TORKOL-4160 file (C-alpha; in steps of 0.2 Angstrom, whole numbers, padded with zeros to 4 digits, m for minus):
479
<pt num="1" X="0396" Y="0599" Z="0795"/>
<pt num="2" X="0399" Y="0609" Z="0811"/>
<pt num="3" X="0413" Y="0621" Z="0809"/>
<pt num="4" X="0425" Y="0626" Z="0823"/>
<pt num="5" X="0426" Y="0645" Z="0823"/>
<pt num="6" X="0444" Y="0651" Z="0825"/>
<pt num="7" X="0451" Y="0668" Z="0827"/>
<pt num="8" X="0469" Y="0672" Z="0823"/>
<pt num="9" X="0477" Y="0688" Z="0830"/>
<pt num="10" X="0493" Y="0695" Z="0823"/>
<pt num="11" X="0488" Y="0688" Z="0806"/>
<pt num="12" X="0500" Y="0699" Z="0796"/>
<pt num="13" X="0515" Y="0695" Z="0807"/>
<pt num="14" X="0528" Y="0681" Z="0804"/>
<pt num="15" X="0519" Y="0667" Z="0812"/>
<pt num="16" X="0501" Y="0673" Z="0810"/>
<pt num="17" X="0502" Y="0675" Z="0791"/>
<pt num="18" X="0508" Y="0657" Z="0789"/>
<pt num="19" X="0496" Y="0650" Z="0802"/>
<pt num="20" X="0481" Y="0659" Z="0794"/>
<pt num="21" X="0486" Y="0651" Z="0777"/>
<pt num="22" X="0487" Y="0634" Z="0785"/>
<pt num="23" X="0470" Y="0635" Z="0794"/>
<pt num="24" X="0461" Y="0641" Z="0778"/>
<pt num="25" X="0466" Y="0624" Z="0770"/>
<pt num="26" X="0454" Y="0615" Z="0783"/>
<pt num="27" X="0436" Y="0615" Z="0778"/>
<pt num="28" X="0430" Y="0611" Z="0795"/>
<pt num="29" X="0437" Y="0627" Z="0801"/>
<pt num="30" X="0429" Y="0644" Z="0800"/>
<pt num="31" X="0443" Y="0657" Z="0801"/>
<pt num="32" X="0442" Y="0675" Z="0806"/>
<pt num="33" X="0457" Y="0686" Z="0807"/>
<pt num="34" X="0460" Y="0701" Z="0818"/>
<pt num="35" X="0472" Y="0714" Z="0811"/>
<pt num="36" X="0477" Y="0732" Z="0814"/>
<pt num="37" X="0476" Y="0736" Z="0795"/>
<pt num="38" X="0465" Y="0725" Z="0784"/>
<pt num="39" X="0473" Y="0732" Z="0768"/>
<pt num="40" X="0488" Y="0721" Z="0773"/>
<pt num="41" X="0478" Y="0705" Z="0770"/>
<pt num="42" X="0480" Y="0698" Z="0753"/>
<pt num="43" X="0465" Y="0697" Z="0742"/>
<pt num="44" X="0464" Y="0678" Z="0741"/>
<pt num="45" X="0465" Y="0676" Z="0760"/>
<pt num="46" X="0452" Y="0690" Z="0762"/>
<pt num="47" X="0440" Y="0681" Z="0751"/>
<pt num="48" X="0441" Y="0665" Z="0762"/>
<pt num="49" X="0442" Y="0673" Z="0779"/>
<pt num="50" X="0432" Y="0685" Z="0789"/>
<pt num="51" X="0442" Y="0701" Z="0793"/>
<pt num="52" X="0440" Y="0712" Z="0808"/>
<pt num="53" X="0451" Y="0728" Z="0810"/>
<pt num="54" X="0456" Y="0734" Z="0826"/>
<pt num="55" X="0468" Y="0730" Z="0841"/>
<pt num="56" X="0468" Y="0722" Z="0858"/>
<pt num="57" X="0468" Y="0739" Z="0866"/>
<pt num="58" X="0451" Y="0743" Z="0859"/>
<pt num="59" X="0439" Y="0732" Z="0869"/>
<pt num="60" X="0424" Y="0736" Z="0858"/>
<pt num="61" X="0433" Y="0730" Z="0842"/>
<pt num="62" X="0440" Y="0715" Z="0851"/>
<pt num="63" X="0423" Y="0710" Z="0857"/>
<pt num="64" X="0417" Y="0711" Z="0839"/>
<pt num="65" X="0432" Y="0700" Z="0833"/>
<pt num="66" X="0429" Y="0687" Z="0847"/>
<pt num="67" X="0410" Y="0685" Z="0845"/>
<pt num="68" X="0404" Y="0667" Z="0843"/>
<pt num="69" X="0423" Y="0661" Z="0842"/>
<pt num="70" X="0427" Y="0644" Z="0849"/>
<pt num="71" X="0446" Y="0645" Z="0848"/>
<pt num="72" X="0457" Y="0661" Z="0849"/>
<pt num="73" X="0475" Y="0662" Z="0844"/>
<pt num="74" X="0485" Y="0675" Z="0853"/>
<pt num="75" X="0500" Y="0679" Z="0843"/>
<pt num="76" X="0504" Y="0697" Z="0848"/>
<pt num="77" X="0519" Y="0704" Z="0857"/>
<pt num="78" X="0526" Y="0722" Z="0858"/>
<pt num="79" X="0544" Y="0719" Z="0855"/>
<pt num="80" X="0545" Y="0733" Z="0842"/>
<pt num="81" X="0536" Y="0746" Z="0853"/>
<pt num="82" X="0543" Y="0763" Z="0857"/>
<pt num="83" X="0534" Y="0763" Z="0874"/>
<pt num="84" X="0536" Y="0751" Z="0888"/>
<pt num="85" X="0533" Y="0735" Z="0880"/>
<pt num="86" X="0530" Y="0726" Z="0896"/>
<pt num="87" X="0515" Y="0737" Z="0901"/>
<pt num="88" X="0508" Y="0735" Z="0883"/>
<pt num="89" X="0510" Y="0716" Z="0883"/>
<pt num="90" X="0501" Y="0716" Z="0901"/>
<pt num="91" X="0487" Y="0727" Z="0896"/>
<pt num="92" X="0484" Y="0718" Z="0879"/>
<pt num="93" X="0484" Y="0700" Z="0886"/>
<pt num="94" X="0472" Y="0705" Z="0901"/>
<pt num="95" X="0460" Y="0713" Z="0888"/>
<pt num="96" X="0461" Y="0698" Z="0877"/>
<pt num="97" X="0458" Y="0685" Z="0891"/>
<pt num="98" X="0444" Y="0695" Z="0899"/>
<pt num="99" X="0435" Y="0698" Z="0882"/>
<pt num="100" X="0437" Y="0680" Z="0878"/>
<pt num="101" X="0428" Y="0675" Z="0894"/>
<pt num="102" X="0414" Y="0688" Z="0890"/>
<pt num="103" X="0412" Y="0681" Z="0873"/>
<pt num="104" X="0412" Y="0663" Z="0879"/>
<pt num="105" X="0428" Y="0657" Z="0870"/>
<pt num="106" X="0432" Y="0639" Z="0874"/>
<pt num="107" X="0451" Y="0639" Z="0872"/>
<pt num="108" X="0465" Y="0652" Z="0870"/>
<pt num="109" X="0481" Y="0646" Z="0861"/>
<pt num="110" X="0496" Y="0656" Z="0864"/>
<pt num="111" X="0514" Y="0655" Z="0857"/>
<pt num="112" X="0527" Y="0661" Z="0869"/>
<pt num="113" X="0546" Y="0657" Z="0872"/>
<pt num="114" X="0556" Y="0644" Z="0880"/>
<pt num="115" X="0565" Y="0649" Z="0896"/>
<pt num="116" X="0563" Y="0651" Z="0915"/>
<pt num="117" X="0560" Y="0667" Z="0925"/>
<pt num="118" X="0576" Y="0667" Z="0935"/>
<pt num="119" X="0587" Y="0668" Z="0920"/>
<pt num="120" X="0575" Y="0676" Z="0907"/>
<pt num="121" X="0579" Y="0692" Z="0898"/>
<pt num="122" X="0567" Y="0707" Z="0900"/>
<pt num="123" X="0558" Y="0702" Z="0884"/>
<pt num="124" X="0556" Y="0684" Z="0888"/>
<pt num="125" X="0550" Y="0689" Z="0906"/>
<pt num="126" X="0536" Y="0699" Z="0897"/>
<pt num="127" X="0532" Y="0684" Z="0886"/>
<pt num="128" X="0531" Y="0673" Z="0902"/>
<pt num="129" X="0520" Y="0685" Z="0910"/>
<pt num="130" X="0509" Y="0686" Z="0895"/>
<pt num="131" X="0506" Y="0667" Z="0896"/>
<pt num="132" X="0503" Y="0668" Z="0915"/>
<pt num="133" X="0490" Y="0682" Z="0912"/>
<pt num="134" X="0481" Y="0672" Z="0898"/>
<pt num="135" X="0481" Y="0656" Z="0909"/>
<pt num="136" X="0475" Y="0665" Z="0925"/>
<pt num="137" X="0456" Y="0660" Z="0923"/>
<pt num="138" X="0456" Y="0641" Z="0920"/>
<pt num="139" X="0439" Y="0640" Z="0927"/>
<pt num="140" X="0432" Y="0652" Z="0913"/>
<pt num="141" X="0443" Y="0648" Z="0898"/>
<pt num="142" X="0456" Y="0635" Z="0895"/>
<pt num="143" X="0473" Y="0641" Z="0888"/>
<pt num="144" X="0486" Y="0630" Z="0879"/>
<pt num="145" X="0503" Y="0639" Z="0880"/>
<pt num="146" X="0515" Y="0633" Z="0867"/>
<pt num="147" X="0533" Y="0638" Z="0871"/>
<pt num="148" X="0546" Y="0638" Z="0857"/>
<pt num="149" X="0565" Y="0643" Z="0857"/>
<pt num="150" X="0574" Y="0648" Z="0841"/>
<pt num="151" X="0562" Y="0647" Z="0826"/>
<pt num="152" X="0570" Y="0642" Z="0810"/>
<pt num="153" X="0561" Y="0647" Z="0794"/>
<pt num="154" X="0564" Y="0658" Z="0779"/>
<pt num="155" X="0562" Y="0676" Z="0785"/>
<pt num="156" X="0562" Y="0673" Z="0804"/>
<pt num="157" X="0574" Y="0684" Z="0814"/>
<pt num="158" X="0584" Y="0670" Z="0820"/>
<pt num="159" X="0587" Y="0662" Z="0803"/>
<pt num="160" X="0591" Y="0679" Z="0795"/>
<pt num="161" X="0604" Y="0682" Z="0808"/>
<pt num="162" X="0611" Y="0664" Z="0807"/>
<pt num="163" X="0611" Y="0664" Z="0788"/>
<pt num="164" X="0619" Y="0681" Z="0786"/>
<pt num="165" X="0633" Y="0677" Z="0798"/>
<pt num="166" X="0637" Y="0661" Z="0791"/>
<pt num="167" X="0637" Y="0667" Z="0773"/>
<pt num="168" X="0647" Y="0683" Z="0776"/>
<pt num="169" X="0660" Y="0677" Z="0789"/>
<pt num="170" X="0672" Y="0663" Z="0786"/>
<pt num="171" X="0680" Y="0666" Z="0803"/>
<pt num="172" X="0669" Y="0672" Z="0818"/>
<pt num="173" X="0676" Y="0679" Z="0834"/>
<pt num="174" X="0660" Y="0678" Z="0844"/>
<pt num="175" X="0653" Y="0683" Z="0861"/>
<pt num="176" X="0652" Y="0670" Z="0875"/>
<pt num="177" X="0634" Y="0667" Z="0873"/>
<pt num="178" X="0636" Y="0656" Z="0857"/>
<pt num="179" X="0639" Y="0642" Z="0870"/>
<pt num="180" X="0622" Y="0645" Z="0877"/>
<pt num="181" X="0610" Y="0630" Z="0874"/>
<pt num="182" X="0594" Y="0630" Z="0865"/>
<pt num="183" X="0582" Y="0619" Z="0856"/>
<pt num="184" X="0578" Y="0626" Z="0838"/>
<pt num="185" X="0562" Y="0621" Z="0829"/>
<pt num="186" X="0556" Y="0623" Z="0811"/>
<pt num="187" X="0543" Y="0636" Z="0808"/>
<pt num="188" X="0532" Y="0622" Z="0800"/>
<pt num="189" X="0533" Y="0612" Z="0816"/>
<pt num="190" X="0527" Y="0627" Z="0826"/>
<pt num="191" X="0512" Y="0628" Z="0814"/>
<pt num="192" X="0509" Y="0610" Z="0816"/>
<pt num="193" X="0508" Y="0611" Z="0835"/>
<pt num="194" X="0497" Y="0627" Z="0835"/>
<pt num="195" X="0485" Y="0619" Z="0823"/>
<pt num="196" X="0484" Y="0602" Z="0832"/>
<pt num="197" X="0480" Y="0612" Z="0848"/>
<pt num="198" X="0463" Y="0617" Z="0841"/>
<pt num="199" X="0457" Y="0599" Z="0842"/>
<pt num="200" X="0467" Y="0594" Z="0858"/>
<pt num="201" X="0454" Y="0588" Z="0871"/>
<pt num="202" X="0459" Y="0596" Z="0887"/>
<pt num="203" X="0449" Y="0604" Z="0901"/>
<pt num="204" X="0463" Y="0612" Z="0910"/>
<pt num="205" X="0477" Y="0623" Z="0906"/>
<pt num="206" X="0493" Y="0616" Z="0897"/>
<pt num="207" X="0510" Y="0621" Z="0894"/>
<pt num="208" X="0518" Y="0613" Z="0879"/>
<pt num="209" X="0537" Y="0615" Z="0877"/>
<pt num="210" X="0542" Y="0611" Z="0859"/>
<pt num="211" X="0559" Y="0610" Z="0850"/>
<pt num="212" X="0571" Y="0598" Z="0841"/>
<pt num="213" X="0589" Y="0593" Z="0847"/>
<pt num="214" X="0597" Y="0602" Z="0861"/>
<pt num="215" X="0612" Y="0612" Z="0854"/>
<pt num="216" X="0622" Y="0628" Z="0857"/>
<pt num="217" X="0622" Y="0643" Z="0845"/>
<pt num="218" X="0639" Y="0638" Z="0840"/>
<pt num="219" X="0633" Y="0621" Z="0835"/>
<pt num="220" X="0619" Y="0629" Z="0825"/>
<pt num="221" X="0631" Y="0640" Z="0815"/>
<pt num="222" X="0643" Y="0626" Z="0811"/>
<pt num="223" X="0628" Y="0615" Z="0806"/>
<pt num="224" X="0620" Y="0628" Z="0795"/>
<pt num="225" X="0637" Y="0631" Z="0787"/>
<pt num="226" X="0638" Y="0612" Z="0783"/>
<pt num="227" X="0621" Y="0613" Z="0775"/>
<pt num="228" X="0626" Y="0628" Z="0764"/>
<pt num="229" X="0642" Y="0619" Z="0759"/>
<pt num="230" X="0653" Y="0631" Z="0769"/>
<pt num="231" X="0668" Y="0629" Z="0781"/>
<pt num="232" X="0667" Y="0641" Z="0795"/>
<pt num="233" X="0677" Y="0643" Z="0811"/>
<pt num="234" X="0670" Y="0650" Z="0827"/>
<pt num="235" X="0680" Y="0657" Z="0842"/>
<pt num="236" X="0670" Y="0662" Z="0857"/>
<pt num="237" X="0678" Y="0676" Z="0867"/>
<pt num="238" X="0672" Y="0682" Z="0885"/>
<pt num="239" X="0677" Y="0700" Z="0882"/>
<pt num="240" X="0664" Y="0704" Z="0869"/>
<pt num="241" X="0650" Y="0714" Z="0879"/>
<pt num="242" X="0632" Y="0713" Z="0875"/>
<pt num="243" X="0633" Y="0731" Z="0868"/>
<pt num="244" X="0647" Y="0726" Z="0856"/>
<pt num="245" X="0638" Y="0710" Z="0852"/>
<pt num="246" X="0623" Y="0720" Z="0846"/>
<pt num="247" X="0634" Y="0731" Z="0835"/>
<pt num="248" X="0642" Y="0716" Z="0828"/>
<pt num="249" X="0625" Y="0709" Z="0823"/>
<pt num="250" X="0618" Y="0725" Z="0815"/>
<pt num="251" X="0633" Y="0726" Z="0803"/>
<pt num="252" X="0632" Y="0709" Z="0797"/>
<pt num="253" X="0613" Y="0705" Z="0798"/>
<pt num="254" X="0597" Y="0714" Z="0793"/>
<pt num="255" X="0592" Y="0717" Z="0811"/>
<pt num="256" X="0592" Y="0735" Z="0818"/>
<pt num="257" X="0601" Y="0739" Z="0834"/>
<pt num="258" X="0585" Y="0740" Z="0845"/>
<pt num="259" X="0580" Y="0722" Z="0841"/>
<pt num="260" X="0598" Y="0716" Z="0840"/>
<pt num="261" X="0601" Y="0722" Z="0858"/>
<pt num="262" X="0585" Y="0713" Z="0864"/>
<pt num="263" X="0590" Y="0697" Z="0855"/>
<pt num="264" X="0607" Y="0697" Z="0862"/>
<pt num="265" X="0600" Y="0700" Z="0880"/>
<pt num="266" X="0589" Y="0684" Z="0877"/>
<pt num="267" X="0603" Y="0674" Z="0870"/>
<pt num="268" X="0613" Y="0674" Z="0886"/>
<pt num="269" X="0599" Y="0663" Z="0894"/>
<pt num="270" X="0596" Y="0644" Z="0890"/>
<pt num="271" X="0580" Y="0641" Z="0881"/>
<pt num="272" X="0577" Y="0622" Z="0883"/>
<pt num="273" X="0562" Y="0612" Z="0886"/>
<pt num="274" X="0555" Y="0610" Z="0904"/>
<pt num="275" X="0542" Y="0597" Z="0900"/>
<pt num="276" X="0538" Y="0583" Z="0889"/>
<pt num="277" X="0520" Y="0588" Z="0885"/>
<pt num="278" X="0524" Y="0589" Z="0866"/>
<pt num="279" X="0527" Y="0570" Z="0865"/>
<pt num="280" X="0513" Y="0566" Z="0877"/>
<pt num="281" X="0500" Y="0577" Z="0869"/>
<pt num="282" X="0505" Y="0577" Z="0851"/>
<pt num="283" X="0514" Y="0560" Z="0847"/>
<pt num="284" X="0510" Y="0562" Z="0829"/>
<pt num="285" X="0521" Y="0577" Z="0827"/>
<pt num="286" X="0540" Y="0573" Z="0824"/>
<pt num="287" X="0550" Y="0589" Z="0823"/>
<pt num="288" X="0562" Y="0591" Z="0809"/>
<pt num="289" X="0581" Y="0591" Z="0814"/>
<pt num="290" X="0590" Y="0607" Z="0814"/>
<pt num="291" X="0599" Y="0604" Z="0798"/>
<pt num="292" X="0583" Y="0599" Z="0789"/>
<pt num="293" X="0575" Y="0615" Z="0795"/>
<pt num="294" X="0589" Y="0625" Z="0788"/>
<pt num="295" X="0588" Y="0615" Z="0771"/>
<pt num="296" X="0569" Y="0619" Z="0770"/>
<pt num="297" X="0571" Y="0637" Z="0774"/>
<pt num="298" X="0585" Y="0639" Z="0761"/>
<pt num="299" X="0574" Y="0630" Z="0748"/>
<pt num="300" X="0560" Y="0642" Z="0752"/>
<pt num="301" X="0571" Y="0657" Z="0748"/>
<pt num="302" X="0579" Y="0650" Z="0732"/>
<pt num="303" X="0561" Y="0645" Z="0726"/>
<pt num="304" X="0555" Y="0663" Z="0730"/>
<pt num="305" X="0541" Y="0656" Z="0741"/>
<pt num="306" X="0544" Y="0666" Z="0756"/>
<pt num="307" X="0527" Y="0668" Z="0764"/>
<pt num="308" X="0532" Y="0680" Z="0778"/>
<pt num="309" X="0547" Y="0689" Z="0786"/>
<pt num="310" X="0551" Y="0696" Z="0803"/>
<pt num="311" X="0549" Y="0714" Z="0797"/>
<pt num="312" X="0531" Y="0711" Z="0790"/>
<pt num="313" X="0523" Y="0718" Z="0806"/>
<pt num="314" X="0528" Y="0724" Z="0823"/>
<pt num="315" X="0522" Y="0736" Z="0837"/>
<pt num="316" X="0531" Y="0750" Z="0829"/>
<pt num="317" X="0521" Y="0764" Z="0822"/>
<pt num="318" X="0529" Y="0764" Z="0805"/>
<pt num="319" X="0526" Y="0745" Z="0803"/>
<pt num="320" X="0507" Y="0748" Z="0805"/>
<pt num="321" X="0507" Y="0759" Z="0790"/>
<pt num="322" X="0490" Y="0765" Z="0795"/>
<pt num="323" X="0487" Y="0783" Z="0789"/>
<pt num="324" X="0504" Y="0782" Z="0781"/>
<pt num="325" X="0498" Y="0782" Z="0763"/>
<pt num="326" X="0496" Y="0801" Z="0761"/>
<pt num="327" X="0512" Y="0812" Z="0759"/>
<pt num="328" X="0502" Y="0828" Z="0757"/>
<pt num="329" X="0509" Y="0834" Z="0773"/>
<pt num="330" X="0527" Y="0835" Z="0765"/>
<pt num="331" X="0533" Y="0853" Z="0761"/>
<pt num="332" X="0548" Y="0848" Z="0751"/>
<pt num="333" X="0547" Y="0837" Z="0735"/>
<pt num="334" X="0559" Y="0831" Z="0722"/>
<pt num="335" X="0549" Y="0826" Z="0706"/>
<pt num="336" X="0555" Y="0817" Z="0691"/>
<pt num="337" X="0545" Y="0814" Z="0675"/>
<pt num="338" X="0550" Y="0801" Z="0662"/>
<pt num="339" X="0540" Y="0799" Z="0647"/>
<pt num="340" X="0538" Y="0782" Z="0638"/>
<pt num="341" X="0529" Y="0779" Z="0622"/>
<pt num="342" X="0533" Y="0761" Z="0615"/>
<pt num="343" X="0532" Y="0752" Z="0632"/>
<pt num="344" X="0516" Y="0745" Z="0640"/>
<pt num="345" X="0512" Y="0754" Z="0656"/>
<pt num="346" X="0511" Y="0738" Z="0666"/>
<pt num="347" X="0529" Y="0734" Z="0660"/>
<pt num="348" X="0535" Y="0750" Z="0668"/>
<pt num="349" X="0526" Y="0747" Z="0684"/>
<pt num="350" X="0533" Y="0729" Z="0685"/>
<pt num="351" X="0550" Y="0737" Z="0683"/>
<pt num="352" X="0546" Y="0749" Z="0698"/>
<pt num="353" X="0541" Y="0734" Z="0708"/>
<pt num="354" X="0558" Y="0726" Z="0705"/>
<pt num="355" X="0569" Y="0740" Z="0713"/>
<pt num="356" X="0580" Y="0737" Z="0728"/>
<pt num="357" X="0585" Y="0721" Z="0736"/>
<pt num="358" X="0598" Y="0710" Z="0727"/>
<pt num="359" X="0595" Y="0721" Z="0711"/>
<pt num="360" X="0601" Y="0736" Z="0720"/>
<pt num="361" X="0598" Y="0754" Z="0715"/>
<pt num="362" X="0606" Y="0755" Z="0698"/>
<pt num="363" X="0621" Y="0767" Z="0693"/>
<pt num="364" X="0623" Y="0775" Z="0710"/>
<pt num="365" X="0620" Y="0760" Z="0721"/>
<pt num="366" X="0636" Y="0764" Z="0730"/>
<pt num="367" X="0628" Y="0780" Z="0736"/>
<pt num="368" X="0612" Y="0771" Z="0742"/>
<pt num="369" X="0624" Y="0758" Z="0751"/>
<pt num="370" X="0633" Y="0772" Z="0759"/>
<pt num="371" X="0616" Y="0779" Z="0766"/>
<pt num="372" X="0612" Y="0762" Z="0772"/>
<pt num="373" X="0628" Y="0760" Z="0781"/>
<pt num="374" X="0625" Y="0777" Z="0790"/>
<pt num="375" X="0608" Y="0772" Z="0794"/>
<pt num="376" X="0614" Y="0756" Z="0802"/>
<pt num="377" X="0627" Y="0765" Z="0812"/>
<pt num="378" X="0613" Y="0776" Z="0820"/>
<pt num="379" X="0602" Y="0761" Z="0824"/>
<pt num="380" X="0591" Y="0760" Z="0808"/>
<pt num="381" X="0587" Y="0746" Z="0796"/>
<pt num="382" X="0600" Y="0750" Z="0783"/>
<pt num="383" X="0599" Y="0741" Z="0766"/>
<pt num="384" X="0603" Y="0723" Z="0770"/>
<pt num="385" X="0585" Y="0720" Z="0775"/>
<pt num="386" X="0582" Y="0717" Z="0757"/>
<pt num="387" X="0565" Y="0711" Z="0751"/>
<pt num="388" X="0554" Y="0696" Z="0752"/>
<pt num="389" X="0553" Y="0691" Z="0734"/>
<pt num="390" X="0563" Y="0698" Z="0719"/>
<pt num="391" X="0548" Y="0704" Z="0708"/>
<pt num="392" X="0533" Y="0706" Z="0719"/>
<pt num="393" X="0528" Y="0718" Z="0733"/>
<pt num="394" X="0513" Y="0718" Z="0744"/>
<pt num="395" X="0506" Y="0731" Z="0756"/>
<pt num="396" X="0517" Y="0731" Z="0772"/>
<pt num="397" X="0532" Y="0723" Z="0764"/>
<pt num="398" X="0549" Y="0729" Z="0769"/>
<pt num="399" X="0560" Y="0735" Z="0754"/>
<pt num="400" X="0578" Y="0739" Z="0761"/>
<pt num="401" X="0575" Y="0754" Z="0772"/>
<pt num="402" X="0558" Y="0757" Z="0765"/>
<pt num="403" X="0541" Y="0750" Z="0769"/>
<pt num="404" X="0527" Y="0748" Z="0756"/>
<pt num="405" X="0513" Y="0760" Z="0762"/>
<pt num="406" X="0502" Y="0759" Z="0747"/>
<pt num="407" X="0501" Y="0749" Z="0731"/>
<pt num="408" X="0488" Y="0751" Z="0717"/>
<pt num="409" X="0492" Y="0738" Z="0703"/>
<pt num="410" X="0499" Y="0747" Z="0687"/>
<pt num="411" X="0496" Y="0764" Z="0695"/>
<pt num="412" X="0504" Y="0768" Z="0711"/>
<pt num="413" X="0518" Y="0762" Z="0723"/>
<pt num="414" X="0521" Y="0772" Z="0739"/>
<pt num="415" X="0536" Y="0769" Z="0750"/>
<pt num="416" X="0538" Y="0775" Z="0767"/>
<pt num="417" X="0555" Y="0779" Z="0773"/>
<pt num="418" X="0561" Y="0769" Z="0788"/>
<pt num="419" X="0579" Y="0775" Z="0789"/>
<pt num="420" X="0584" Y="0787" Z="0803"/>
<pt num="421" X="0582" Y="0805" Z="0797"/>
<pt num="422" X="0576" Y="0822" Z="0805"/>
<pt num="423" X="0559" Y="0821" Z="0797"/>
<pt num="424" X="0547" Y="0810" Z="0787"/>
<pt num="425" X="0550" Y="0804" Z="0769"/>
<pt num="426" X="0541" Y="0795" Z="0756"/>
<pt num="427" X="0546" Y="0789" Z="0738"/>
<pt num="428" X="0531" Y="0788" Z="0726"/>
<pt num="429" X="0529" Y="0781" Z="0709"/>
<pt num="430" X="0514" Y="0784" Z="0698"/>
<pt num="431" X="0509" Y="0779" Z="0681"/>
<pt num="432" X="0500" Y="0793" Z="0672"/>
<pt num="433" X="0496" Y="0788" Z="0654"/>
<pt num="434" X="0513" Y="0785" Z="0646"/>
<pt num="435" X="0523" Y="0794" Z="0659"/>
<pt num="436" X="0532" Y="0788" Z="0675"/>
<pt num="437" X="0531" Y="0801" Z="0689"/>
<pt num="438" X="0543" Y="0798" Z="0703"/>
<pt num="439" X="0542" Y="0810" Z="0718"/>
<pt num="440" X="0552" Y="0810" Z="0734"/>
<pt num="441" X="0541" Y="0819" Z="0748"/>
<pt num="442" X="0549" Y="0826" Z="0763"/>
<pt num="443" X="0543" Y="0833" Z="0779"/>
<pt num="444" X="0557" Y="0841" Z="0789"/>
<pt num="445" X="0558" Y="0841" Z="0807"/>
<pt num="446" X="0565" Y="0858" Z="0813"/>
<pt num="447" X="0580" Y="0867" Z="0806"/>
<pt num="448" X="0590" Y="0851" Z="0807"/>
<pt num="449" X="0577" Y="0843" Z="0795"/>
<pt num="450" X="0579" Y="0857" Z="0782"/>
<pt num="451" X="0598" Y="0856" Z="0784"/>
<pt num="452" X="0598" Y="0838" Z="0780"/>
<pt num="453" X="0588" Y="0840" Z="0764"/>
<pt num="454" X="0599" Y="0853" Z="0757"/>
<pt num="455" X="0615" Y="0844" Z="0762"/>
<pt num="456" X="0609" Y="0829" Z="0753"/>
<pt num="457" X="0602" Y="0838" Z="0738"/>
<pt num="458" X="0617" Y="0836" Z="0726"/>
<pt num="459" X="0616" Y="0817" Z="0729"/>
<pt num="460" X="0597" Y="0817" Z="0726"/>
<pt num="461" X="0600" Y="0825" Z="0709"/>
<pt num="462" X="0611" Y="0810" Z="0705"/>
<pt num="463" X="0601" Y="0796" Z="0712"/>
<pt num="464" X="0583" Y="0801" Z="0709"/>
<pt num="465" X="0585" Y="0805" Z="0691"/>
<pt num="466" X="0595" Y="0789" Z="0687"/>
<pt num="467" X="0583" Y="0779" Z="0697"/>
<pt num="468" X="0568" Y="0785" Z="0686"/>
<pt num="469" X="0577" Y="0783" Z="0670"/>
<pt num="470" X="0584" Y="0766" Z="0674"/>
<pt num="471" X="0566" Y="0760" Z="0678"/>
<pt num="472" X="0560" Y="0765" Z="0661"/>
<pt num="473" X="0575" Y="0758" Z="0653"/>
<pt num="474" X="0573" Y="0741" Z="0662"/>
<pt num="475" X="0555" Y="0740" Z="0657"/>
<pt num="476" X="0560" Y="0743" Z="0638"/>
<pt num="477" X="0573" Y="0730" Z="0639"/>
<pt num="478" X="0561" Y="0717" Z="0645"/>
<pt num="479" X="0547" Y="0721" Z="0633"/>
């Protein structure tokens, strides 16, 4: 059997991780994935797919990834980048298109966003420009440009915002943009369109707008409330500015200010279908209704089957976690050693893996929450980002305002701090024989960094000692 050779970029991101898993189910496909950090690929997937490590700014690595490929998925954007994301997106997509042509790739499949140029936000304009760049050489490579609006799935930005607002606020005084029209779509339907595009017979470029029913964001919140068995009231007010709206989002959702501001800017513009190519080219795909999409997302969360989350990967340096697994540069440390004798080491390590999220941070959880609230106020992630699953962590997972930078089963867990602070910090747990060693590593930035450490030192003496002791105690109780 001749296999179609497929490359998935962004394979550790929200869509990419799910698409990779779906494609690996097809024996007629030979899957290769292109990632910045191969360690973030789970072992099971790594055994089935070929992995190439690199990024789209390295033409040599990109050429290696695209060698002998028939179909290439472009699932990359620079929304979380600290630099000018438009320039990064432009350069990345140009490199990808040109290298695809050089490698003889037959088809590029790109996932972009619904919307039109004259009303699009800066981020959506960049997505549109990316699609135009990838589609600019139809004589050399065909591009199928899938365009989606609000994606509804466990762990997506849009759904996390929606779910948190609906659950936390019985009465919502909202910005005027809640009356903006959009066409949401279930993440599983997005994956179906992307997958079906592999076999779509077309010799010319194609733009495919996808979505379910046309509705406002207010309609979406009220419908989500019905699915959750809640009664909610929404009152749009024109006086709420985009800046106020962004702050409003960060205090009630897991989204940090920078991303919230970009989303609010985008929500001011309609994102509805401009063509009917989805029905014409993929008549076999019947998108779920919005309410069914919400039900499916909630069930995935309740069953602890969340495959990916919006914070799994982004263009931000901290999210890459490359070269972030060595805290030896730290010059200040807080080390706690707790011995255990009648508890299996693997039980203690499992207890380590369960910290944070809904379980919280034990006795001094209020202090952790206070730190999280302060972090939110200065534009950080805060604590309400939570975790993907209650008892499992993988490399690259978000854990409240930490990121898993390294994990060695039953031996080491290293968390990289993603809260706003004047320096760089890690929290490390290691199992050495019958001893749990918990170390907070800190590299201060200037005088302010040192001052921060010593001001918070009294709280460290409370929270870090309690955390280490409670981890071992919890392991003992579960033995």
